[in-house]
N, C-alpha and C positions, 0 to 999 in steps of 0.2 A: 504493500500500500504506500510506497515511497514515491515522492515526486509525481503525483497524479496529473494527467494532462486534461482531465475532464472534471468539470464542477457541476454538481447536481444541486440545484436550489429547490427546496421543498419544505414540507412540514411532517411531523411524525403522524399526524392524524390523516394524512393524504394517502389513500390506497394506491393511486397511480404512482406516487413517489416510491412507495414500498415495492411495487412491481418493477419499476425501473432500477431500483437499487439491487433487487434480487437478480435481475437479468444481467446487469453489469458484473455483479459478483460471480455469477455462474460462468460468465465468459472470461473471468480473471482479468477484467479491465480495471486498472486502478482509477479511483475517482475520489474527489473531495466532496463530502456531504456538508451542505450549509442549510441550517434550519432558519428560515426567514422569520419564524415566530420569536427566535432568540436574537436575531441579528437585523437591526433596523436598516443598516446600510445595504444588506443583502436584499431586504424587502424592497427598498427603493430601486435597487438595480433591476429586480424582476419587473417592477412597475414600468420602468423606463424601457426595458426590452419589449414589453408587451403593450406599448401605447397606453399606459395608465391602467391596464388591467392586471389584477393579481392572479396570474395563472401559473399553476405548478402541476407537475414538475417543469421547470425550465432548465435545460441541460446545455451547458456551454462547452464547446470543444476548443482544442488548442489553436485552431486556425481562426477563432473568433466567431465561427458559425454557431448556431444554436437551434435546438428543437424544443417545441412546447407541447406538452402532453403527448409524447410520441408513443406509438404502439411498439411492441417488441420487434415487429417486422421492420418498422422505420428505423429503430435503433440499430438493428442488425445490418441494414443496408448502409447506414452511416459508418458503421464499423468495418464495412467491407465484406460482410458475410453474404453467402449466396442464399437467396430466398425464393428463387424461381428456377424451375428445371428448364433444360434446353429443348426438350421435346415432350410429347404427351404419352408415348407408349414405351413400356419397358418389359423385359421378361419377368423381372421381379421387382416389386416395390416393398421396401422395408420401412415400417413405421416404428421409430425409436432408434436412437443412436447411442445406446449404452453398450456394454461389452458383448451382449448377445447379438444385438443388431449389427454392430460393426464386424464381429467375427463372421456372421453369416454372409454379410456383404463381401468380405474378403474371399471366402470360399466360393461364393457364386460367381463373382467377377473373374476370379482366377481361372475358372473353368469355362469362361467365355460368355457368361450370361450378361445381359445389359441390366445394370442394377441402379435403382434410384433409392436413396435413403433419406427419409424425412424426419427431422428431429425438432421438437417444439422449443427446446432450450439449448443447452450446451452439449456438444458431442462428448461422449464419455459417460453421460448419465451420472448417477450418484457416485460412481467410481471416481469421477473427475474431482469431486470435492472431498474425497477420503484423504485424511492426513497422510496415511501410509499403508501400503499393502505389504504385510510381512509374511503372508502365507501363500503368495502366488508363486508357483514353481518357476525356477529360472532366475530368481533375483535373491541371491544369498543374503544381501544386506537390506532387502526390502526395496520398494520403489514408491515414490510419491504418486498419489492418485492422478494428479494433473499430468505428470510426465508420462505415466502409463497410458492415459487416454490419448495424449498427443501422439505417442508412438503408434498406437493402433489406428488412429485416424490417418496418419501419414501412410501407413501400410495400405489402408483402404483406397486412398487416393492413387497410390502407385499402381494399383490394379484397375484403375479407371472407374471406381464407384463415384457416382454423382451424389453430392452431399448437400442437402438443404438444411438450414437452421432457422430457428424462430418462426417455424411454420406449423400450425396446428392442423391435424387431421380431424375433420368433423364427422364424417360418416363414410361407410363403405356401401357399395351396391354391386350386385352381380347383373350383368347385361350381355346377352349374346355370347356367352361363354367366356367373358372377360370380367375382371374385377375393376370397378371404378372407385377411385380414391379421391374424395372431395376435401379440399383444404379451406381454412377460414378466410383466405385472401381471395376466394372466388374461383380459384383454379381447380381443375380436376385432371387426374392422370389415370391411365388404365394399364393393366398388366395381366399376364396369365396366372401369376402367383403373387400372394401377399404374405409377408411375415410380420406379425405383431410382436414387437419387442419393446413395449411401452413402459415396462418397469412398474415401480410402485412408488407412492409418495408417503411421507411421514404422517402418521395418525395424529389427530388432535385429542386433547383431553376432554373437550366439550364441557367446560366449567365456566361459570360466570366470569366475564372480563377477558376471556381468551381472545375472542375475535376483535375486541376493541384495541388490543395492544400488540397484535402481530406486526412485526416490523418496528414497533415502538417500545422494544424491551423484551418481547417474546419472539423467539427465533427457532428455526429448525435446521440450521446449517452453521456449525461452528467455524468452518473454514471461511465461509462467506462473511459472517457477521462478527466473529470473535475479535478481529483486530480493532473494531470500533470501541471496544471496552478495555483497551490497554491501560493499565494502571488502576483498574477497578479493585475495590476492596473485596467484593464477593460476587460470584456468579452462581446461580442455581442451575443444576442439570436435573431433569426429571426422567427417570428410567433406570433400569438395572441390567440391561443386556449389553451386548458388545458395543453397539453404537453409542449408548449413553456413557459407558466407561471410557471408550477410546476418545470420544469427543470431549468428555470431561477432562481427560489428561491433556488434550490439546489446549483447552481453555486455560490451563494453568500457566501457559505462556503469556497470558494477558492479565490475569487476575491474581491477587494475593492469595485468594482462597476460593475453592470450588466446592459447593455443597451438593452432594448427590442424594436426591430424594428417591428412595426405593419403596415401591408399594409392598413388596413381600419381605420375608425375613432373611433373604440372602440374595446375592448377586447371581445372575444367570449368564454372565459373560464367560469368556474362555479363562482358563486357569492363569495363563500368562498375564492377561489384562487385569485380573483380580489381584495378582501379586503386585503389579505395578501400582495400582491404586491404593493398596493397603500397606505399602512400605512405610516405615516409621517417619521418614522425612517427606512423605507425600503431602502436597498442598490440597489434596482432595479429602473432604470429610464425608463419610457415608452415614446416612440416617435411614434406618430400616423402618418398615411398617408405617410409612409416611405417605399420605396422599395430599393432593392440592384441592382445596375446597373452592378457591376463587383467586382471581387476580384483581388488584385495584390500582388505580393510577391517579395522576394529577397533572394538569397541563398537557394532556394527551400523551403522557408517557407512563410506563409501568413504574409504580412506586413500591408495591408490596405484594407478597405472595402469602396467602393464608393457608396454612397446613394443618393437618390433623393426624395424630398418632392413632392408628387403627387398633392398637393393643390397649391403650389407656384412655382414649377419647380426648386427650389433652390437645388443645389448639394452640397455635403459635403464629405470629406474623413476622415474616422475614422481609428484609429490605435490600435485596440484591440489586446490582446495577442492571442485570438482565437475567432472563430465564430461558433455557434451551430445552426443548421437549424432544425426547427420543423414546417413544413407547410403541414402536412397531410400525408396520406399513399397511397401506391399502392400495390395491391395484389401480393403475391408470387405464381403466377399461370402460369408463362411462359411455364413451361414444359407440361401443359395440354391444352394450349389455342387452339390447333388444334384438340383436342381429345374430349373435353367437351364443352357444350354450356356455354358461358359467356356473361356478359353485355358488353357495349361499353368500359368500363374501365378495363375489365379483371376479374371482380368478378364472381364467379361461380354461375350459376342459379340452383336452386333446387326446388323441390316440386311444388307448385301451380304456381310459376314463369315460369315453363316450358310449360304451357298450349298453349302459342302462338307459340311454336317451333315444334308443332306436334309430340311430343314424347308420350310414353306410360303414363298411370296414375302413376306418381311417388309418392313414399312414402315421408313423410316430411323429408327434408334434403337429399333426393336422387337426384342425378344429371341426366343428359341426358343419361348416360350409366348405365343400371341396375346393382345394386350391388356396385356402387361407390357413396359415400355420401360426403357431405361437411359441415363443421361447423366452427364457429368462424369468424375472421376478413376477411378471403378469400372468404366468402360467400356473395353473393348479398343480401342486405337488413339487414346485421348484424349491431349491434349497436356499435361495437368497444369498448367494455368495458370488464374488466376482469370478472365481475359477469355474464354478459350476455354470454360471451364465455364459462364459466363453465356450464351455463344453456343449451346452444346449444350442448355442448359435451354430456351432460346427455340425452337430448332429441334425439339427433342423434343415441345414443346407443340403444334407444327403437326401432327406425325404423330399425336399423341394426339387432337387435334381431328378429324382425318380418320377415325380409328378409331371415335370416338364418333358421328360423323355417319353412318357406315355402319350403326350400330345393332347 
């Protein structure tokens, strides 16, 4: 976050400001955040730029140009990202640019398929914002998630995969033996096969105040938002699994103390992660049997976290600089929930898991609609690990090759 070339003028209560901050963070674009509620000179600057109107976010770039209330696609174009495909027909269209989608794209393109990959955010998916991958084979010292994602993306480009970013897929449709893929910018592409590798998003707590302060003290990405709290006395992390523990450890780089609130009576992370967080000199304090009852704020910012001990019933009010929530994931499958068969949680059913829904004999990783496949975190039964997502992407590409071969 050193020497940013972009300045984002906004306010903590502004949802479009939060969206723009999230997008820039996911793209690893350094930027300076200026809250016009706290800086009157900045407010005057915004008014001047917008002909007397107080419009935010106003984003100013190094060359002096600026965007006002930009969509993610507009931001992407300004940053030089590709948001529109070169043509309309492809052998394979992949929705989702995480490890599963990128791996399948590499396999398909290497075998001569014409592949388009559409990603709504940053290439690499959640892997790109992981602090470090210590258990991925081939990297004895581990590898930073951003570097890993960049390497896989470069490999996909080397084989000729066409990559779109900041483009949302809104729906799928089958027509005349082809699959139509419709995007939020009004475009549509068609292909013989589609792979859904849309991944999963972090779950919410669904407690009072959570929606009010997302981006204003409540966050779901330590890599993206942790640096904004450098020098903080305390940060709260909610969750007890691998993500919560690993991200909590990462946040100790910015805060004097990280308090980990765990619903149960033990951590469910890997033993190595648990050992790190419970070392005598660790800056992480673990509180078990603790749930969040509500979040409260002042001046549009998070000010307190109200907790309750489930064993004793005792309540307490914490005053951290920020709260980070890591309590599991939900699949990014909303746009196909009425089109494909899913389980009760929305994860896509494939292969043998379709036997009870009376569909045809599906290939491995094939969904209830012939020619549409799924891999990675969005698929029912997936393991939710980077290495397994890579494996699923490779395996799905074999099934896709068989489907395309059949004609």
